[in-house]
TORKOL-4160 file (C-alpha; in steps of 0.2 Angstrom, whole numbers, padded with zeros to 4 digits, m for minus):
280
<pt num="1" X="0209" Y="m0096" Z="m0040"/>
<pt num="2" X="0195" Y="m0108" Z="m0035"/>
<pt num="3" X="0176" Y="m0106" Z="m0037"/>
<pt num="4" X="0167" Y="m0116" Z="m0024"/>
<pt num="5" X="0149" Y="m0120" Z="m0020"/>
<pt num="6" X="0145" Y="m0125" Z="m0002"/>
<pt num="7" X="0128" Y="m0132" Z="0004"/>
<pt num="8" X="0127" Y="m0133" Z="0023"/>
<pt num="9" X="0111" Y="m0141" Z="0030"/>
<pt num="10" X="0109" Y="m0142" Z="0049"/>
<pt num="11" X="0096" Y="m0140" Z="0062"/>
<pt num="12" X="0088" Y="m0149" Z="0077"/>
<pt num="13" X="0075" Y="m0162" Z="0079"/>
<pt num="14" X="0065" Y="m0161" Z="0095"/>
<pt num="15" X="0058" Y="m0176" Z="0106"/>
<pt num="16" X="0043" Y="m0166" Z="0110"/>
<pt num="17" X="0035" Y="m0151" Z="0101"/>
<pt num="18" X="0045" Y="m0135" Z="0104"/>
<pt num="19" X="0034" Y="m0120" Z="0107"/>
<pt num="20" X="0047" Y="m0106" Z="0102"/>
<pt num="21" X="0065" Y="m0105" Z="0098"/>
<pt num="22" X="0078" Y="m0091" Z="0097"/>
<pt num="23" X="0094" Y="m0095" Z="0086"/>
<pt num="24" X="0109" Y="m0088" Z="0078"/>
<pt num="25" X="0118" Y="m0095" Z="0062"/>
<pt num="26" X="0136" Y="m0091" Z="0058"/>
<pt num="27" X="0136" Y="m0100" Z="0041"/>
<pt num="28" X="0139" Y="m0086" Z="0028"/>
<pt num="29" X="0157" Y="m0085" Z="0021"/>
<pt num="30" X="0165" Y="m0069" Z="0022"/>
<pt num="31" X="0172" Y="m0057" Z="0009"/>
<pt num="32" X="0189" Y="m0051" Z="0012"/>
<pt num="33" X="0206" Y="m0049" Z="0003"/>
<pt num="34" X="0207" Y="m0068" Z="0000"/>
<pt num="35" X="0190" Y="m0072" Z="m0005"/>
<pt num="36" X="0174" Y="m0065" Z="m0013"/>
<pt num="37" X="0156" Y="m0071" Z="m0008"/>
<pt num="38" X="0148" Y="m0072" Z="m0025"/>
<pt num="39" X="0130" Y="m0077" Z="m0019"/>
<pt num="40" X="0122" Y="m0083" Z="m0004"/>
<pt num="41" X="0105" Y="m0089" Z="0002"/>
<pt num="42" X="0099" Y="m0095" Z="0019"/>
<pt num="43" X="0083" Y="m0105" Z="0020"/>
<pt num="44" X="0074" Y="m0108" Z="0037"/>
<pt num="45" X="0060" Y="m0120" Z="0040"/>
<pt num="46" X="0048" Y="m0117" Z="0048"/>
<pt num="47" X="0048" Y="m0099" Z="0041"/>
<pt num="48" X="0056" Y="m0088" Z="0053"/>
<pt num="49" X="0058" Y="m0069" Z="0057"/>
<pt num="50" X="0076" Y="m0065" Z="0054"/>
<pt num="51" X="0089" Y="m0051" Z="0057"/>
<pt num="52" X="0107" Y="m0049" Z="0051"/>
<pt num="53" X="0121" Y="m0041" Z="0060"/>
<pt num="54" X="0140" Y="m0042" Z="0061"/>
<pt num="55" X="0146" Y="m0048" Z="0078"/>
<pt num="56" X="0160" Y="m0041" Z="0089"/>
<pt num="57" X="0173" Y="m0052" Z="0080"/>
<pt num="58" X="0168" Y="m0047" Z="0063"/>
<pt num="59" X="0158" Y="m0063" Z="0058"/>
<pt num="60" X="0141" Y="m0061" Z="0049"/>
<pt num="61" X="0126" Y="m0068" Z="0059"/>
<pt num="62" X="0109" Y="m0072" Z="0055"/>
<pt num="63" X="0098" Y="m0071" Z="0070"/>
<pt num="64" X="0080" Y="m0079" Z="0069"/>
<pt num="65" X="0065" Y="m0083" Z="0080"/>
<pt num="66" X="0051" Y="m0096" Z="0079"/>
<pt num="67" X="0035" Y="m0093" Z="0088"/>
<pt num="68" X="0025" Y="m0108" Z="0083"/>
<pt num="69" X="0026" Y="m0126" Z="0088"/>
<pt num="70" X="0038" Y="m0137" Z="0078"/>
<pt num="71" X="0046" Y="m0154" Z="0080"/>
<pt num="72" X="0061" Y="m0150" Z="0068"/>
<pt num="73" X="0071" Y="m0135" Z="0063"/>
<pt num="74" X="0080" Y="m0135" Z="0046"/>
<pt num="75" X="0093" Y="m0122" Z="0041"/>
<pt num="76" X="0101" Y="m0123" Z="0024"/>
<pt num="77" X="0115" Y="m0111" Z="0019"/>
<pt num="78" X="0120" Y="m0111" Z="0000"/>
<pt num="79" X="0135" Y="m0101" Z="m0005"/>
<pt num="80" X="0146" Y="m0098" Z="m0020"/>
<pt num="81" X="0163" Y="m0091" Z="m0016"/>
<pt num="82" X="0179" Y="m0087" Z="m0026"/>
<pt num="83" X="0195" Y="m0089" Z="m0017"/>
<pt num="84" X="0212" Y="m0083" Z="m0022"/>
<pt num="85" X="0224" Y="m0082" Z="m0007"/>
<pt num="86" X="0238" Y="m0070" Z="m0009"/>
<pt num="87" X="0250" Y="m0079" Z="0002"/>
<pt num="88" X="0258" Y="m0064" Z="0010"/>
<pt num="89" X="0271" Y="m0068" Z="0023"/>
<pt num="90" X="0273" Y="m0060" Z="0040"/>
<pt num="91" X="0282" Y="m0045" Z="0046"/>
<pt num="92" X="0296" Y="m0054" Z="0055"/>
<pt num="93" X="0291" Y="m0049" Z="0073"/>
<pt num="94" X="0302" Y="m0054" Z="0087"/>
<pt num="95" X="0298" Y="m0060" Z="0104"/>
<pt num="96" X="0302" Y="m0043" Z="0111"/>
<pt num="97" X="0289" Y="m0035" Z="0099"/>
<pt num="98" X="0275" Y="m0047" Z="0105"/>
<pt num="99" X="0278" Y="m0042" Z="0123"/>
<pt num="100" X="0275" Y="m0023" Z="0120"/>
<pt num="101" X="0260" Y="m0015" Z="0128"/>
<pt num="102" X="0253" Y="m0011" Z="0111"/>
<pt num="103" X="0251" Y="m0029" Z="0106"/>
<pt num="104" X="0245" Y="m0034" Z="0124"/>
<pt num="105" X="0232" Y="m0021" Z="0124"/>
<pt num="106" X="0226" Y="m0024" Z="0106"/>
<pt num="107" X="0225" Y="m0043" Z="0107"/>
<pt num="108" X="0220" Y="m0046" Z="0125"/>
<pt num="109" X="0206" Y="m0058" Z="0120"/>
<pt num="110" X="0218" Y="m0068" Z="0108"/>
<pt num="111" X="0231" Y="m0070" Z="0122"/>
<pt num="112" X="0219" Y="m0076" Z="0136"/>
<pt num="113" X="0222" Y="m0095" Z="0140"/>
<pt num="114" X="0205" Y="m0100" Z="0144"/>
<pt num="115" X="0201" Y="m0118" Z="0150"/>
<pt num="116" X="0194" Y="m0122" Z="0132"/>
<pt num="117" X="0212" Y="m0119" Z="0124"/>
<pt num="118" X="0224" Y="m0122" Z="0139"/>
<pt num="119" X="0236" Y="m0135" Z="0132"/>
<pt num="120" X="0241" Y="m0142" Z="0149"/>
<pt num="121" X="0258" Y="m0144" Z="0156"/>
<pt num="122" X="0263" Y="m0159" Z="0146"/>
<pt num="123" X="0262" Y="m0150" Z="0129"/>
<pt num="124" X="0269" Y="m0134" Z="0136"/>
<pt num="125" X="0285" Y="m0143" Z="0141"/>
<pt num="126" X="0285" Y="m0153" Z="0125"/>
<pt num="127" X="0286" Y="m0136" Z="0115"/>
<pt num="128" X="0299" Y="m0128" Z="0126"/>
<pt num="129" X="0313" Y="m0133" Z="0114"/>
<pt num="130" X="0304" Y="m0127" Z="0099"/>
<pt num="131" X="0301" Y="m0110" Z="0108"/>
<pt num="132" X="0320" Y="m0108" Z="0112"/>
<pt num="133" X="0325" Y="m0112" Z="0094"/>
<pt num="134" X="0313" Y="m0100" Z="0086"/>
<pt num="135" X="0316" Y="m0081" Z="0082"/>
<pt num="136" X="0298" Y="m0076" Z="0083"/>
<pt num="137" X="0280" Y="m0081" Z="0079"/>
<pt num="138" X="0284" Y="m0083" Z="0060"/>
<pt num="139" X="0294" Y="m0098" Z="0062"/>
<pt num="140" X="0287" Y="m0104" Z="0078"/>
<pt num="141" X="0268" Y="m0106" Z="0074"/>
<pt num="142" X="0270" Y="m0117" Z="0059"/>
<pt num="143" X="0282" Y="m0129" Z="0069"/>
<pt num="144" X="0269" Y="m0129" Z="0083"/>
<pt num="145" X="0255" Y="m0134" Z="0071"/>
<pt num="146" X="0265" Y="m0148" Z="0063"/>
<pt num="147" X="0271" Y="m0154" Z="0080"/>
<pt num="148" X="0252" Y="m0156" Z="0085"/>
<pt num="149" X="0247" Y="m0163" Z="0068"/>
<pt num="150" X="0260" Y="m0177" Z="0071"/>
<pt num="151" X="0255" Y="m0182" Z="0088"/>
<pt num="152" X="0236" Y="m0180" Z="0088"/>
<pt num="153" X="0227" Y="m0192" Z="0077"/>
<pt num="154" X="0211" Y="m0186" Z="0068"/>
<pt num="155" X="0197" Y="m0198" Z="0073"/>
<pt num="156" X="0179" Y="m0193" Z="0070"/>
<pt num="157" X="0168" Y="m0194" Z="0085"/>
<pt num="158" X="0183" Y="m0196" Z="0097"/>
<pt num="159" X="0178" Y="m0179" Z="0106"/>
<pt num="160" X="0163" Y="m0167" Z="0107"/>
<pt num="161" X="0161" Y="m0149" Z="0105"/>
<pt num="162" X="0164" Y="m0147" Z="0124"/>
<pt num="163" X="0180" Y="m0156" Z="0124"/>
<pt num="164" X="0195" Y="m0146" Z="0131"/>
<pt num="165" X="0212" Y="m0145" Z="0123"/>
<pt num="166" X="0221" Y="m0154" Z="0136"/>
<pt num="167" X="0209" Y="m0168" Z="0136"/>
<pt num="168" X="0212" Y="m0170" Z="0117"/>
<pt num="169" X="0231" Y="m0170" Z="0120"/>
<pt num="170" X="0229" Y="m0183" Z="0134"/>
<pt num="171" X="0220" Y="m0195" Z="0122"/>
<pt num="172" X="0231" Y="m0190" Z="0107"/>
<pt num="173" X="0215" Y="m0190" Z="0097"/>
<pt num="174" X="0202" Y="m0177" Z="0091"/>
<pt num="175" X="0195" Y="m0167" Z="0076"/>
<pt num="176" X="0199" Y="m0151" Z="0068"/>
<pt num="177" X="0191" Y="m0141" Z="0082"/>
<pt num="178" X="0203" Y="m0149" Z="0095"/>
<pt num="179" X="0219" Y="m0147" Z="0085"/>
<pt num="180" X="0215" Y="m0129" Z="0082"/>
<pt num="181" X="0212" Y="m0126" Z="0101"/>
<pt num="182" X="0228" Y="m0135" Z="0105"/>
<pt num="183" X="0238" Y="m0124" Z="0093"/>
<pt num="184" X="0229" Y="m0108" Z="0099"/>
<pt num="185" X="0233" Y="m0113" Z="0117"/>
<pt num="186" X="0251" Y="m0117" Z="0113"/>
<pt num="187" X="0254" Y="m0101" Z="0104"/>
<pt num="188" X="0246" Y="m0090" Z="0118"/>
<pt num="189" X="0257" Y="m0098" Z="0131"/>
<pt num="190" X="0271" Y="m0091" Z="0120"/>
<pt num="191" X="0263" Y="m0074" Z="0120"/>
<pt num="192" X="0258" Y="m0076" Z="0102"/>
<pt num="193" X="0240" Y="m0069" Z="0098"/>
<pt num="194" X="0230" Y="m0083" Z="0090"/>
<pt num="195" X="0212" Y="m0085" Z="0085"/>
<pt num="196" X="0200" Y="m0099" Z="0079"/>
<pt num="197" X="0194" Y="m0099" Z="0061"/>
<pt num="198" X="0178" Y="m0107" Z="0056"/>
<pt num="199" X="0175" Y="m0112" Z="0038"/>
<pt num="200" X="0176" Y="m0126" Z="0025"/>
<pt num="201" X="0189" Y="m0135" Z="0015"/>
<pt num="202" X="0187" Y="m0146" Z="0000"/>
<pt num="203" X="0191" Y="m0163" Z="0007"/>
<pt num="204" X="0199" Y="m0169" Z="m0009"/>
<pt num="205" X="0210" Y="m0157" Z="m0019"/>
<pt num="206" X="0210" Y="m0169" Z="m0034"/>
<pt num="207" X="0191" Y="m0168" Z="m0035"/>
<pt num="208" X="0185" Y="m0166" Z="m0053"/>
<pt num="209" X="0176" Y="m0149" Z="m0057"/>
<pt num="210" X="0157" Y="m0151" Z="m0055"/>
<pt num="211" X="0158" Y="m0166" Z="m0044"/>
<pt num="212" X="0150" Y="m0164" Z="m0027"/>
<pt num="213" X="0159" Y="m0171" Z="m0012"/>
<pt num="214" X="0153" Y="m0174" Z="0006"/>
<pt num="215" X="0162" Y="m0162" Z="0018"/>
<pt num="216" X="0160" Y="m0154" Z="0035"/>
<pt num="217" X="0163" Y="m0138" Z="0044"/>
<pt num="218" X="0182" Y="m0135" Z="0046"/>
<pt num="219" X="0193" Y="m0126" Z="0058"/>
<pt num="220" X="0211" Y="m0119" Z="0057"/>
<pt num="221" X="0221" Y="m0105" Z="0066"/>
<pt num="222" X="0227" Y="m0087" Z="0063"/>
<pt num="223" X="0241" Y="m0080" Z="0072"/>
<pt num="224" X="0249" Y="m0063" Z="0073"/>
<pt num="225" X="0266" Y="m0059" Z="0065"/>
<pt num="226" X="0263" Y="m0040" Z="0061"/>
<pt num="227" X="0248" Y="m0047" Z="0051"/>
<pt num="228" X="0236" Y="m0062" Z="0053"/>
<pt num="229" X="0244" Y="m0077" Z="0045"/>
<pt num="230" X="0235" Y="m0094" Z="0044"/>
<pt num="231" X="0240" Y="m0112" Z="0048"/>
<pt num="232" X="0229" Y="m0128" Z="0047"/>
<pt num="233" X="0235" Y="m0141" Z="0060"/>
<pt num="234" X="0223" Y="m0154" Z="0054"/>
<pt num="235" X="0231" Y="m0154" Z="0037"/>
<pt num="236" X="0248" Y="m0148" Z="0042"/>
<pt num="237" X="0248" Y="m0134" Z="0029"/>
<pt num="238" X="0244" Y="m0116" Z="0026"/>
<pt num="239" X="0226" Y="m0113" Z="0020"/>
<pt num="240" X="0225" Y="m0112" Z="0001"/>
<pt num="241" X="0212" Y="m0109" Z="m0012"/>
<pt num="242" X="0202" Y="m0124" Z="m0007"/>
<pt num="243" X="0199" Y="m0116" Z="0011"/>
<pt num="244" X="0183" Y="m0105" Z="0013"/>
<pt num="245" X="0183" Y="m0094" Z="0028"/>
<pt num="246" X="0167" Y="m0090" Z="0037"/>
<pt num="247" X="0173" Y="m0080" Z="0053"/>
<pt num="248" X="0185" Y="m0080" Z="0068"/>
<pt num="249" X="0184" Y="m0079" Z="0087"/>
<pt num="250" X="0195" Y="m0083" Z="0102"/>
<pt num="251" X="0188" Y="m0101" Z="0101"/>
<pt num="252" X="0174" Y="m0112" Z="0094"/>
<pt num="253" X="0161" Y="m0105" Z="0105"/>
<pt num="254" X="0162" Y="m0088" Z="0096"/>
<pt num="255" X="0159" Y="m0095" Z="0079"/>
<pt num="256" X="0147" Y="m0110" Z="0082"/>
<pt num="257" X="0138" Y="m0112" Z="0065"/>
<pt num="258" X="0121" Y="m0114" Z="0073"/>
<pt num="259" X="0116" Y="m0112" Z="0091"/>
<pt num="260" X="0100" Y="m0107" Z="0101"/>
<pt num="261" X="0088" Y="m0109" Z="0115"/>
<pt num="262" X="0070" Y="m0116" Z="0114"/>
<pt num="263" X="0055" Y="m0119" Z="0125"/>
<pt num="264" X="0045" Y="m0135" Z="0126"/>
<pt num="265" X="0052" Y="m0153" Z="0127"/>
<pt num="266" X="0068" Y="m0156" Z="0137"/>
<pt num="267" X="0079" Y="m0163" Z="0123"/>
<pt num="268" X="0085" Y="m0159" Z="0105"/>
<pt num="269" X="0097" Y="m0167" Z="0093"/>
<pt num="270" X="0108" Y="m0158" Z="0081"/>
<pt num="271" X="0110" Y="m0164" Z="0063"/>
<pt num="272" X="0123" Y="m0158" Z="0050"/>
<pt num="273" X="0127" Y="m0161" Z="0032"/>
<pt num="274" X="0139" Y="m0152" Z="0021"/>
<pt num="275" X="0141" Y="m0154" Z="0002"/>
<pt num="276" X="0156" Y="m0145" Z="m0007"/>
<pt num="277" X="0158" Y="m0143" Z="m0026"/>
<pt num="278" X="0173" Y="m0136" Z="m0035"/>
<pt num="279" X="0166" Y="m0126" Z="m0049"/>
<pt num="280" X="0182" Y="m0120" Z="m0057"/>
């Protein structure tokens, strides 16, 4: 088990005074069978009206509004989480099981191949041999994740939040969001329900207890094999006790840490800083 503290600072600077803004933050780690949110605090400056709710995908959301002129918006999410992943395996579903009407109806949103996750014809063809060799999603999904990890280099700044999966594959470069989208699209092509997971991971597993490390938001994939199983294509492993889950959705757009609209000047710039500390 790991006890982890996360401080996620983000927000916007505006080129001209913003008269009002309406925002949503998805920055609160969840409590589930594998982790427990011990404490959490969200600070917003300027002071804002807030409302909390759980969205359609099960992610906790803090919605807030500002109705006074401001040049900068600061949001700081401070969390302490205990993580102890059970490491349960799948149910050994077959390809025939996945094509049942029950699976197609239940997971329709996680089977849709949208432009954001479409892997493109080249990756589809490259994975055809793996598909033929696999008995079902349980052995296929990790092999897909490892395949993508070996061929797409992690390069900070090589893509943007708007980059599509096939574009990252064509350049063989991207960040965790791109590798997750590629794996999701490849799995959905094979009719495996898959979803995007947003969270954090301690960047150095050997970090001493109490030593704060610079981190960032992270993304990995969950796929269906009778229960949701996880794989991290960026690190080519199954998420462990150093991964902290916030929420999930069909793709990144459903779990963006901070997003909103504003009235006033024409432009804004996003800033992000994440600090992660292993407490025990």
